[in-house]
Residue frames relative to the residue before (quaternion, step in Angstrom):
aa qw qx qy qz dx dy dz
M 1.0000 0.0000 0.0000 0.0000 0.00 0.00 0.00
I 0.1028 -0.7543 0.6452 0.0650 3.57 -1.01 0.88
D 0.0951 -0.7856 0.6109 0.0264 3.56 -0.82 1.07
I 0.1098 -0.7724 0.6248 0.0301 3.55 -0.88 1.03
D 0.0686 -0.8355 0.5442 -0.0333 3.55 -0.51 1.24
H 0.8429 -0.2024 0.1072 0.4869 3.56 -0.57 1.27
L 0.1720 0.8240 -0.5144 0.1637 3.57 0.92 0.96
T 0.0589 0.7751 -0.6252 0.0705 3.56 -0.79 1.09
L 0.0049 -0.8040 0.5931 -0.0426 3.56 -0.85 1.02
E 0.1320 -0.7888 0.5984 0.0491 3.55 -1.00 0.90
R 0.0497 -0.7529 0.6539 0.0559 3.52 -1.32 0.52
D 0.8430 -0.0337 -0.0205 0.5364 3.55 -0.81 1.08
G 0.7245 -0.4607 0.2387 0.4538 3.55 0.95 0.90
R 0.6442 0.4996 -0.3252 0.4793 3.61 1.28 0.04
V 0.4166 -0.7033 0.5198 0.2481 3.57 -0.92 0.93
I 0.1874 -0.7948 0.5721 0.0762 3.58 -0.68 1.14
L 0.7605 0.0884 -0.0560 0.6409 3.56 1.10 -0.78
D 0.1384 -0.8364 0.5303 0.0044 3.54 -0.69 1.12
D 0.8401 -0.2335 0.1190 0.4750 3.56 -0.34 1.36
I 0.1892 0.8013 -0.5358 0.1870 3.57 0.78 1.09
S 0.0676 0.7725 -0.6282 0.0629 3.57 -0.87 0.99
L 0.3065 0.7275 -0.5774 0.2081 3.57 -0.84 1.00
R 0.2965 -0.7260 0.5922 0.1854 3.53 -1.32 0.32
L 0.1560 -0.7828 0.5994 0.0605 3.55 -0.93 0.99
P 0.2725 -0.7627 0.5625 0.1663 3.59 -0.36 1.18
R 0.5475 -0.6318 0.4410 0.3264 3.54 -1.17 0.56
G 0.7056 0.4549 -0.3526 0.4134 3.54 -1.16 0.73
G 0.8023 0.3281 -0.2270 0.4440 3.53 -1.26 0.48
I 0.5278 -0.5977 0.5020 0.3350 3.53 -1.39 -0.25
T 0.1084 -0.7702 0.6277 0.0326 3.53 -0.89 1.05
A 0.1852 -0.7810 0.5899 0.0879 3.58 -0.82 1.02
I 0.1986 -0.7257 0.6466 0.1259 3.55 -1.01 0.92
I 0.0187 0.8155 -0.5752 0.0619 3.57 -0.54 1.16
G 0.3246 0.7219 -0.5725 0.2137 3.52 -1.33 0.36
P 0.6386 -0.5464 0.3731 0.3930 3.59 -1.20 0.35
N 0.6894 -0.4450 0.3577 0.4458 3.55 -1.32 0.18
G 0.8048 0.2670 -0.2086 0.4874 3.55 -1.01 0.84
A 0.4426 0.7209 -0.4421 0.2981 3.59 1.25 0.20
G 0.5580 -0.6110 0.3938 0.4002 3.60 1.22 -0.43
K 0.3317 0.7916 -0.4666 0.2137 3.57 1.29 0.23
S 0.7012 0.4466 -0.2711 0.4852 3.61 0.79 -1.00
T 0.6161 0.5502 -0.3405 0.4492 3.57 1.04 -0.76
L 0.6336 0.5274 -0.3327 0.4579 3.57 0.98 -0.81
L 0.6372 0.5215 -0.3342 0.4586 3.62 0.94 -0.82
H 0.6761 0.4910 -0.2986 0.4611 3.59 0.91 -0.89
C 0.6150 0.5214 -0.3470 0.4791 3.60 1.11 -0.57
L 0.6447 0.5229 -0.3246 0.4534 3.57 0.97 -0.82
A 0.6928 0.4660 -0.2688 0.4803 3.56 1.07 -0.73
G 0.5103 -0.6769 0.4031 0.3449 3.59 1.27 -0.07
L 0.4865 0.6880 -0.4179 0.3396 3.58 1.25 0.29
L 0.7452 0.2627 -0.1839 0.5847 3.58 1.25 -0.28
A 0.3088 -0.7487 0.5617 0.1689 3.55 -0.97 0.89
P 0.3564 -0.7545 0.5058 0.2188 3.62 -0.66 1.01
R 0.5760 -0.5496 0.4646 0.3876 3.54 -1.30 0.29
S 0.7813 -0.0759 0.0671 0.6159 3.55 1.08 -0.77
G 0.6805 0.4535 -0.3655 0.4446 3.53 -1.27 0.38
R 0.1898 -0.7898 0.5732 0.1082 3.55 -1.29 0.01
V 0.3041 -0.6958 0.6191 0.2001 3.49 -1.42 0.33
R 0.0756 -0.7858 0.6131 0.0295 3.57 -0.89 0.95
V 0.1369 -0.7647 0.6272 0.0554 3.54 -0.96 0.97
L 0.8233 -0.0720 -0.0210 0.5626 3.55 -0.61 1.20
G 0.7490 -0.4355 0.1975 0.4586 3.55 1.01 0.93
R 0.6842 0.4727 -0.2823 0.4782 3.62 1.24 -0.11
D 0.5203 -0.6260 0.4843 0.3205 3.56 -1.00 0.85
I 0.4952 -0.6994 0.4272 0.2882 3.57 -0.68 1.12
H 0.6967 0.4717 -0.2774 0.4639 3.61 1.06 -0.69
H 0.6416 0.4784 -0.3346 0.4975 3.59 1.28 0.01
I 0.5795 0.5552 -0.3767 0.4626 3.57 1.31 0.06
P 0.4822 -0.6709 0.4680 0.3137 3.65 -0.71 0.97
A 0.6453 -0.5792 0.3399 0.3642 3.58 -1.05 0.83
R 0.6682 0.5042 -0.3196 0.4440 3.59 0.90 -0.86
E 0.6673 0.4817 -0.3031 0.4803 3.57 0.97 -0.81
R 0.6068 0.5606 -0.3423 0.4476 3.55 1.10 -0.75
A 0.6687 0.5027 -0.2910 0.4642 3.57 1.03 -0.83
R 0.6423 0.4830 -0.3344 0.4922 3.57 1.26 -0.15
L 0.6558 0.4912 -0.3003 0.4884 3.55 1.33 -0.11
L 0.8124 0.0980 -0.0065 0.5748 3.56 0.97 -0.90
A 0.1570 -0.7548 0.6308 0.0875 3.55 -0.95 0.95
L 0.1265 -0.8062 0.5768 0.0367 3.59 -0.68 1.12
L 0.0807 -0.7578 0.6465 0.0356 3.55 -0.87 1.03
T 0.2541 -0.8054 0.5219 0.1200 3.55 -0.43 1.25
Q 0.6601 -0.4757 0.3902 0.4309 3.56 -1.32 0.10
S 0.8688 -0.0007 -0.0060 0.4951 3.56 -1.15 0.77
P 0.0276 0.8257 -0.5626 0.0316 3.63 0.60 1.03
G 0.4592 -0.6933 0.4820 0.2759 3.57 -1.00 0.80
T 0.2546 -0.7503 0.5857 0.1708 3.55 -1.28 0.26
V 0.4340 -0.6526 0.5521 0.2845 3.53 -1.32 0.37
P 0.5151 -0.6552 0.4393 0.3352 3.64 -0.77 0.94
R 0.8510 0.1337 -0.1436 0.4871 3.53 -1.13 0.88
L 0.3910 0.6852 -0.5019 0.3546 3.54 1.11 0.73
S 0.3650 -0.7377 0.5203 0.2277 3.58 -0.79 0.97
V 0.6471 -0.5088 0.3969 0.4061 3.53 -1.29 0.39
R 0.6438 0.5227 -0.3287 0.4520 3.59 0.93 -0.85
D 0.6727 0.4915 -0.3054 0.4611 3.60 0.90 -0.86
L 0.6217 0.5344 -0.3446 0.4574 3.58 1.04 -0.73
V 0.6768 0.4825 -0.2954 0.4710 3.57 0.82 -0.96
A 0.6379 0.5530 -0.3217 0.4286 3.58 1.05 -0.78
F 0.5317 0.6202 -0.4133 0.4023 3.60 1.16 -0.42
G 0.5893 0.5987 -0.3653 0.4012 3.58 1.12 -0.57
R 0.6613 0.5098 -0.3041 0.4585 3.59 1.19 -0.42
W 0.4217 0.7530 -0.4420 0.2445 3.61 1.23 -0.28
P 0.6632 0.5037 -0.3476 0.4308 3.68 0.80 -0.78
H 0.6806 0.4938 -0.2870 0.4588 3.58 1.19 -0.44
H 0.8240 0.2610 -0.1267 0.4867 3.61 0.85 -0.89
R 0.2417 -0.8168 0.4963 0.1679 3.62 1.26 -0.32
G 0.7939 -0.3362 0.1582 0.4813 3.57 0.83 1.00
R 0.7163 0.3653 -0.2471 0.5408 3.58 1.28 0.00
P 0.0517 -0.8412 0.5379 0.0195 3.60 0.47 1.17
G 0.2061 -0.7743 0.5904 0.0974 3.51 -1.10 0.81
P 0.7788 -0.3399 0.2388 0.4699 3.58 -1.27 -0.14
T 0.6381 0.5306 -0.3338 0.4471 3.59 0.99 -0.78
D 0.6486 0.5171 -0.3148 0.4613 3.57 0.98 -0.86
H 0.6581 0.5016 -0.3119 0.4669 3.59 0.89 -0.91
A 0.6554 0.5189 -0.3121 0.4514 3.59 0.99 -0.83
L 0.6819 0.4833 -0.2904 0.4659 3.58 0.99 -0.83
V 0.5964 0.5282 -0.3613 0.4846 3.60 1.12 -0.55
A 0.6478 0.5091 -0.3136 0.4720 3.58 0.95 -0.87
Q 0.6379 0.5277 -0.3202 0.4604 3.57 1.03 -0.80
A 0.6561 0.5065 -0.3079 0.4670 3.59 0.97 -0.87
L 0.6326 0.5239 -0.3288 0.4661 3.59 0.98 -0.81
E 0.6756 0.4887 -0.2893 0.4702 3.55 0.94 -0.89
R 0.6680 0.5301 -0.3093 0.4208 3.56 0.88 -0.95
F 0.7670 0.3157 -0.1749 0.5306 3.58 1.07 -0.71
A 0.5135 -0.7000 0.3846 0.3137 3.57 1.23 0.63
L 0.4398 0.7064 -0.4363 0.3425 3.55 1.02 0.87
T 0.4039 0.7439 -0.4659 0.2578 3.61 1.23 -0.11
P 0.6841 0.4683 -0.3179 0.4601 3.67 0.84 -0.77
L 0.7102 0.4348 -0.2420 0.4980 3.60 1.25 -0.44
A 0.3663 0.7969 -0.4455 0.1796 3.60 1.27 -0.11
A 0.7323 0.4186 -0.2439 0.4786 3.60 0.99 -0.73
R 0.5182 0.6527 -0.4127 0.3676 3.60 1.24 -0.17
D 0.5060 -0.5911 0.5209 0.3511 3.57 -1.23 0.51
V 0.5577 -0.6258 0.4277 0.3382 3.58 -0.93 0.88
E 0.6730 0.5297 -0.3031 0.4180 3.57 0.96 -0.85
T 0.6405 0.5156 -0.3367 0.4588 3.60 1.22 -0.20
L 0.5480 0.6344 -0.3921 0.3788 3.59 1.24 -0.13
S 0.5463 -0.5559 0.4963 0.3825 3.52 -1.31 0.27
G 0.6923 -0.4787 0.3283 0.4287 3.57 -1.24 0.28
G 0.6797 0.4918 -0.2957 0.4569 3.57 0.95 -0.85
Q 0.6469 0.5088 -0.3154 0.4724 3.57 1.01 -0.80
K 0.6455 0.5278 -0.3177 0.4514 3.56 0.97 -0.86
Q 0.6777 0.4799 -0.3094 0.4634 3.57 0.87 -0.89
R 0.6101 0.5451 -0.3442 0.4605 3.57 1.08 -0.69
A 0.6328 0.5302 -0.3264 0.4604 3.58 1.07 -0.73
F 0.6567 0.4977 -0.3169 0.4696 3.59 0.97 -0.78
V 0.6397 0.5000 -0.3315 0.4804 3.59 1.00 -0.75
A 0.6212 0.5348 -0.3338 0.4655 3.60 1.07 -0.72
M 0.6097 0.5407 -0.3465 0.4647 3.58 1.07 -0.70
A 0.6577 0.4896 -0.3080 0.4825 3.59 0.95 -0.86
Y 0.6362 0.5274 -0.3260 0.4591 3.57 1.02 -0.76
A 0.6562 0.5301 -0.3067 0.4408 3.59 0.97 -0.90
Q 0.5554 0.6150 -0.3899 0.4016 3.60 1.21 -0.37
S 0.2817 -0.8265 0.4551 0.1743 3.56 1.37 -0.22
T 0.3519 0.7301 -0.5005 0.3043 3.54 0.90 0.97
P 0.5795 -0.5720 0.4332 0.3864 3.62 -1.12 0.46
W 0.7827 0.2549 -0.1150 0.5560 3.58 1.11 -0.78
M 0.1113 -0.7479 0.6513 0.0643 3.56 -1.05 0.89
L 0.1174 -0.7898 0.6017 0.0230 3.57 -0.67 1.17
L 0.0200 -0.8314 0.5514 -0.0649 3.59 -0.39 1.26
D 0.1949 -0.8043 0.5564 0.0740 3.56 -0.59 1.20
E 0.8247 -0.2122 0.0699 0.5196 3.55 -0.34 1.34
P 0.0852 0.8446 -0.5244 0.0661 3.62 0.68 1.00
L 0.6927 0.4768 -0.2736 0.4669 3.61 1.24 -0.28
S 0.3552 0.7781 -0.4679 0.2223 3.57 1.29 0.03
A 0.8709 0.0596 -0.0865 0.4802 3.57 -0.98 1.03
L 0.4941 0.6495 -0.4453 0.3683 3.61 1.15 0.45
D 0.5292 -0.6040 0.4952 0.3316 3.54 -1.23 0.58
P 0.6709 -0.5139 0.3419 0.4110 3.61 -1.17 0.49
K 0.6058 0.5675 -0.3619 0.4242 3.61 1.00 -0.74
Y 0.7245 0.4313 -0.2486 0.4767 3.59 0.84 -0.98
I 0.5810 0.5650 -0.3755 0.4497 3.58 1.12 -0.59
R 0.6888 0.4685 -0.2835 0.4750 3.56 0.83 -0.97
D 0.6285 0.5526 -0.3369 0.4314 3.58 0.98 -0.83
I 0.6945 0.4639 -0.2830 0.4716 3.58 0.81 -0.99
M 0.6877 0.4835 -0.3024 0.4493 3.58 0.86 -0.90
D 0.6099 0.5354 -0.3594 0.4606 3.61 1.04 -0.64
R 0.6682 0.4949 -0.3024 0.4659 3.58 0.98 -0.83
L 0.6407 0.5029 -0.3264 0.4796 3.60 1.03 -0.72
R 0.6307 0.5366 -0.3349 0.4495 3.57 1.01 -0.77
D 0.6450 0.5361 -0.3188 0.4415 3.58 1.04 -0.79
L 0.7474 0.3989 -0.2381 0.4750 3.59 0.93 -0.81
A 0.7443 0.2699 -0.1900 0.5806 3.60 1.28 -0.21
P 0.1746 -0.8238 0.5311 0.0943 3.60 0.30 1.23
P 0.6274 -0.5653 0.3712 0.3859 3.59 -1.10 0.63
R 0.2149 -0.7264 0.6301 0.1705 3.51 -1.20 0.57
H 0.3086 -0.7573 0.5529 0.1598 3.55 -1.17 0.47
G 0.8348 -0.0345 -0.0238 0.5489 3.54 -0.58 1.20
L 0.7641 -0.3360 0.2718 0.4789 3.56 -0.98 -0.87
T 0.3970 0.7236 -0.4797 0.2980 3.58 1.23 0.21
E 0.3978 -0.7262 0.5087 0.2361 3.57 -0.79 0.98
A 0.4560 -0.6709 0.5167 0.2738 3.55 -1.11 0.77
P 0.6530 -0.4851 0.3815 0.4389 3.62 -1.21 0.28
A 0.6211 -0.5967 0.3637 0.3547 3.57 -1.05 0.79
A 0.6687 0.5268 -0.3095 0.4237 3.61 1.06 -0.67
S 0.6154 0.5674 -0.3576 0.4140 3.63 1.15 -0.42
R 0.4655 -0.6633 0.5109 0.2868 3.55 -1.27 0.44
S 0.2432 -0.7039 0.6409 0.1859 3.50 -1.38 0.33
V 0.1219 -0.8022 0.5837 0.0311 3.57 -0.70 1.10
L 0.0404 -0.7718 0.6341 -0.0253 3.54 -0.79 1.12
L 0.1158 0.8352 -0.5243 0.1192 3.58 -0.44 1.13
V 0.4284 -0.6599 0.5613 0.2570 3.51 -1.25 0.68
L 0.0013 0.8067 -0.5892 0.0451 3.56 -0.80 1.05
H 0.2470 -0.7476 0.5958 0.1582 3.54 -1.17 0.69
D 0.6336 0.5166 -0.3256 0.4752 3.58 1.18 -0.52
L 0.3092 -0.7951 0.4939 0.1685 3.58 -0.23 1.27
Q 0.6463 0.5282 -0.3402 0.4331 3.58 0.99 -0.72
I 0.6392 0.4989 -0.3178 0.4914 3.58 1.06 -0.75
A 0.6275 0.5296 -0.3351 0.4621 3.57 0.99 -0.82
W 0.6705 0.5030 -0.3002 0.4552 3.58 0.89 -0.92
R 0.6835 0.5089 -0.2926 0.4339 3.57 0.95 -0.87
Y 0.8216 0.3160 -0.1305 0.4561 3.59 0.84 -0.95
A 0.7017 0.4834 -0.2913 0.4349 3.60 0.96 -0.75
D 0.2232 -0.7743 0.5754 0.1401 3.57 -1.05 0.73
W 0.7387 0.2372 -0.1764 0.6058 3.59 1.33 0.03
F 0.1415 -0.8121 0.5642 0.0456 3.58 -0.96 0.85
V 0.1038 -0.7189 0.6822 0.0838 3.50 -1.30 0.66
C 0.1063 -0.8270 0.5521 0.0003 3.59 -0.51 1.21
L 0.0497 -0.8190 0.5707 -0.0315 3.57 -0.53 1.23
K 0.0541 0.7700 -0.6348 0.0351 3.54 -1.17 0.71
D 0.8437 -0.0356 -0.0226 0.5351 3.56 -0.77 1.08
G 0.7193 -0.4714 0.2426 0.4490 3.55 1.01 0.87
K 0.6454 0.5012 -0.3166 0.4816 3.57 1.29 -0.02
L 0.4572 -0.6524 0.5333 0.2845 3.54 -1.23 0.58
L 0.2155 -0.7995 0.5513 0.1025 3.55 -0.49 1.22
A 0.7751 -0.1685 0.1307 0.5947 3.58 1.05 -0.75
H 0.0539 0.7733 -0.6316 -0.0126 3.54 -1.29 0.33
G 0.4367 0.6832 -0.5092 0.2886 3.54 -1.14 0.64
P 0.7575 -0.3550 0.2686 0.4775 3.59 -1.29 -0.17
R 0.6424 -0.5745 0.3501 0.3670 3.55 -1.06 0.79
D 0.7561 0.4555 -0.2509 0.3973 3.56 0.55 -1.18
T 0.7426 0.3701 -0.2299 0.5086 3.60 1.12 -0.48
T 0.6954 0.4749 -0.2648 0.4698 3.59 1.26 -0.18
V 0.7615 0.3729 -0.1953 0.4928 3.56 0.80 -1.05
T 0.0729 0.7817 -0.6090 0.1129 3.54 -0.54 1.28
A 0.6694 -0.4794 0.3747 0.4263 3.55 -1.29 0.24
D 0.6470 0.5172 -0.3253 0.4560 3.60 0.96 -0.82
L 0.6478 0.5143 -0.3247 0.4587 3.60 0.95 -0.84
L 0.6826 0.4885 -0.2952 0.4563 3.59 0.82 -0.97
S 0.6375 0.5270 -0.3267 0.4574 3.58 1.00 -0.79
A 0.6720 0.4754 -0.2899 0.4883 3.59 0.98 -0.82
L 0.6421 0.5508 -0.3221 0.4250 3.58 1.00 -0.83
Y 0.8073 0.2790 -0.1136 0.5075 3.57 0.90 -0.96
D 0.4021 -0.7480 0.4506 0.2753 3.59 1.29 0.16
T 0.6608 0.4048 -0.3433 0.5307 3.54 0.94 0.93
P 0.5286 -0.6557 0.4232 0.3339 3.61 -0.95 0.77
L 0.0338 0.7828 -0.6183 0.0617 3.57 -0.82 1.06
R 0.1217 -0.7878 0.5994 0.0730 3.55 -1.20 0.51
L 0.3369 -0.7001 0.5900 0.2196 3.55 -1.29 0.44
E 0.0555 -0.8022 0.5945 -0.0037 3.55 -0.75 1.09
R 0.3885 -0.7105 0.5392 0.2312 3.56 -1.01 0.84
V 0.0218 0.7763 -0.6281 0.0481 3.57 -0.81 1.06
S 0.8045 -0.0674 -0.0303 0.5893 3.56 -0.49 1.26
D 0.7811 -0.3063 0.2267 0.4947 3.61 -0.65 -1.06
S 0.7033 0.3904 -0.2750 0.5266 3.59 1.20 0.41
S 0.4292 -0.6856 0.5247 0.2653 3.55 -1.34 0.19
V 0.1718 -0.7585 0.6179 0.1158 3.54 -1.20 0.57
I 0.3611 -0.7127 0.5646 0.2073 3.56 -1.18 0.65
L 0.0059 0.8190 -0.5674 0.0850 3.56 -0.63 1.18
P 0.5835 -0.5345 0.4530 0.4106 3.60 -1.24 0.34
A 0.4531 -0.6917 0.4895 0.2767 3.57 -1.00 0.77
């Protein structure tokens, strides 16, 4: 469980997050959506304890995120930032293995090696493990970074725009894999302790609608709405969120988001 209580954050005298309060039950996929400049990435960094708010607090499993030692924090939340950099001539296996650093601190053991192998297999990277990361396609490279976050073995995976600039094939591939490791949750019911919780910033509303079962909607640093997809995300909400008329249309057994 992540609890956010009256979180306010400023930068250079400007309010980026304004009195945000919400509770994120564990399990499933949560999409943070909203227009550019809404504070989505900033919220992720606050959840990871990398930014100190002006007021309010974030609690993970009942503990203030800023009172949790950095190493322990890295065992609770894995943060994948936008456009993460790479080290030249770094292999895919070595990149994924970085996810184990909070656990072994430079002395990997059999468990660490096994979990790296599991992450490579889970994200279909085993045949590419010896390749330099810089030789991969954009979709393969992003899959490797997500695998690194997965290898960190944290209850929460925080992913900041992991689908940016990817082709539809790779978008679906990554989201299908995230869906498999974070089964849907229903309402406020907590997921089993062994399952992952994925919280990600998304700009593609159709992908968010298809895969996410919980939504956090931000606009101008304020929380406009949050909750389960089917009871929270409406045409009126989306239109207000993005300042443009949008509608939800039923097509076969699913809904699509279209201009009104």
